C-alpha positions as CSV (number, residue, x, y, z in Angstrom):
1,X,-31.3,-82.2,-4.8
2,X,-33.8,-83.4,-7.5
3,X,-32.6,-85.8,-10.2
4,X,-32.6,-84.9,-13.9
5,X,-35.5,-87.3,-14.4
6,X,-37.5,-85.6,-11.7
7,X,-36.8,-82.2,-13.2
8,X,-37.8,-83.4,-16.7
9,X,-41.0,-84.9,-15.3
10,X,-41.9,-81.6,-13.6
11,X,-41.1,-79.6,-16.8
12,X,-43.1,-81.9,-19.0
13,X,-46.1,-81.7,-16.6
14,X,-45.9,-77.9,-16.7
15,X,-44.6,-77.4,-13.2
16,X,-41.4,-75.5,-14.0
17,X,-41.4,-73.6,-10.7
18,X,-40.0,-70.1,-10.0
19,X,-36.6,-69.2,-11.4
20,X,-34.3,-68.6,-8.5
21,X,-31.2,-66.5,-9.6
22,X,-28.6,-65.9,-6.9
23,X,-26.6,-63.7,-9.2
24,X,-29.1,-60.9,-9.0
25,X,-27.8,-58.4,-6.4
26,X,-24.4,-60.1,-6.0
27,X,-22.5,-57.0,-7.0
28,X,-24.1,-55.0,-4.1
29,X,-23.2,-57.5,-1.4
30,X,-21.5,-56.0,1.7
31,X,-19.4,-59.0,2.9
32,X,-19.6,-59.7,6.6
33,X,-21.8,-61.0,9.4
34,X,-25.5,-60.9,8.3
35,X,-29.0,-62.0,9.3
36,X,-31.3,-62.7,6.4
37,X,-35.0,-63.3,6.6
38,X,-37.1,-64.8,3.8
39,X,-38.6,-68.0,2.5
40,X,-36.6,-71.3,2.4
41,X,-36.5,-72.7,-1.1
42,X,-34.5,-75.4,-2.9
43,X,-32.7,-74.6,-6.2
44,X,-30.2,-76.4,-8.5
45,X,-27.5,-74.5,-6.6
46,X,-28.7,-75.9,-3.3
47,X,-30.8,-74.5,-0.5
48,X,-31.5,-70.8,-0.8
49,X,-33.3,-68.0,1.1
50,X,-35.5,-65.7,-1.0
51,X,-35.9,-62.4,0.8
52,X,-38.9,-60.0,0.6
53,X,-37.2,-58.1,-2.2
54,X,-36.8,-61.2,-4.3
55,X,-33.1,-61.5,-3.7
56,X,-31.8,-65.1,-3.6
57,X,-29.0,-66.2,-1.4
58,X,-27.4,-69.6,-1.5
59,X,-26.9,-71.3,2.0
60,X,-23.5,-72.8,1.5
61,X,-23.2,-76.4,2.8
62,X,-26.9,-77.1,2.7
63,X,-28.0,-79.0,-0.5
64,X,-31.7,-78.8,0.3
65,X,-33.9,-77.7,3.2
66,X,-35.4,-80.3,5.5
67,X,-39.0,-81.0,4.6
68,X,-40.3,-79.1,7.6
69,X,-38.4,-75.9,6.6
70,X,-39.0,-75.9,2.9
71,X,-41.4,-73.1,2.0
72,X,-41.4,-71.7,5.6
73,X,-40.2,-68.2,6.6
74,X,-36.7,-68.5,8.1
75,X,-34.0,-66.4,9.7
76,X,-30.5,-67.3,8.6
77,X,-27.4,-65.9,10.3
78,X,-23.9,-66.3,9.0
79,X,-21.2,-64.7,6.9
80,X,-22.6,-63.0,3.8
81,X,-20.5,-62.8,0.7
82,X,-20.3,-64.0,-2.9
83,X,-19.1,-67.2,-4.7
84,X,-17.9,-67.7,-8.2
85,X,-20.4,-69.4,-10.5
86,X,-19.1,-72.0,-12.9
87,X,-19.8,-71.4,-16.6
88,X,-21.3,-73.9,-19.0
89,X,-22.8,-77.2,-17.8
90,X,-22.1,-80.9,-18.0
91,X,-21.9,-83.9,-15.8
92,X,-20.5,-84.0,-12.3
93,X,-18.2,-86.8,-10.9
94,X,-21.3,-88.9,-10.0
95,X,-22.6,-88.5,-13.6
96,X,-25.4,-86.1,-12.6
97,X,-26.3,-83.3,-15.0
98,X,-25.8,-79.7,-13.9
99,X,-26.5,-76.5,-15.6
100,X,-24.3,-73.4,-15.6
101,X,-24.4,-69.8,-16.8
102,X,-21.9,-67.5,-18.4
103,X,-20.0,-67.3,-15.1
104,X,-20.0,-64.5,-12.6
105,X,-20.9,-64.4,-9.0
106,X,-23.8,-65.3,-6.7
107,X,-25.0,-64.2,-3.3
108,X,-24.1,-66.7,-0.6
109,X,-24.1,-67.1,3.1
110,X,-21.6,-69.4,4.9
111,X,-21.2,-70.7,8.4
112,X,-24.9,-70.5,8.6
113,X,-27.5,-71.3,11.3
114,X,-31.2,-71.0,10.8
115,X,-34.6,-71.2,12.4
116,X,-38.2,-70.8,11.5
117,X,-39.8,-67.5,12.2
């Protein structure tokens, strides 16, 4: 996961990147076994899959994609569901800054396995 200094350097250099919002579509999630296809990306919430419709799903237990997977098309299998998003922001136990939102839920897949496609 990038450090706050790295994020600020990217922001100040104009490289803010794409906004990845896993809360979009969370209300329509049908919980259960699922196979997702999309692009492997990293976000402040951890590793995510961005599908062809632009829906973002957090891959639980994976903080970031390995270098060889990041930006590649992937197939992810696991248990699709939602997780609660913390509100606000602050510092974690290690003193690293994190951002939050107003709360709510996000799309997430657990017990995941993945491969390049």
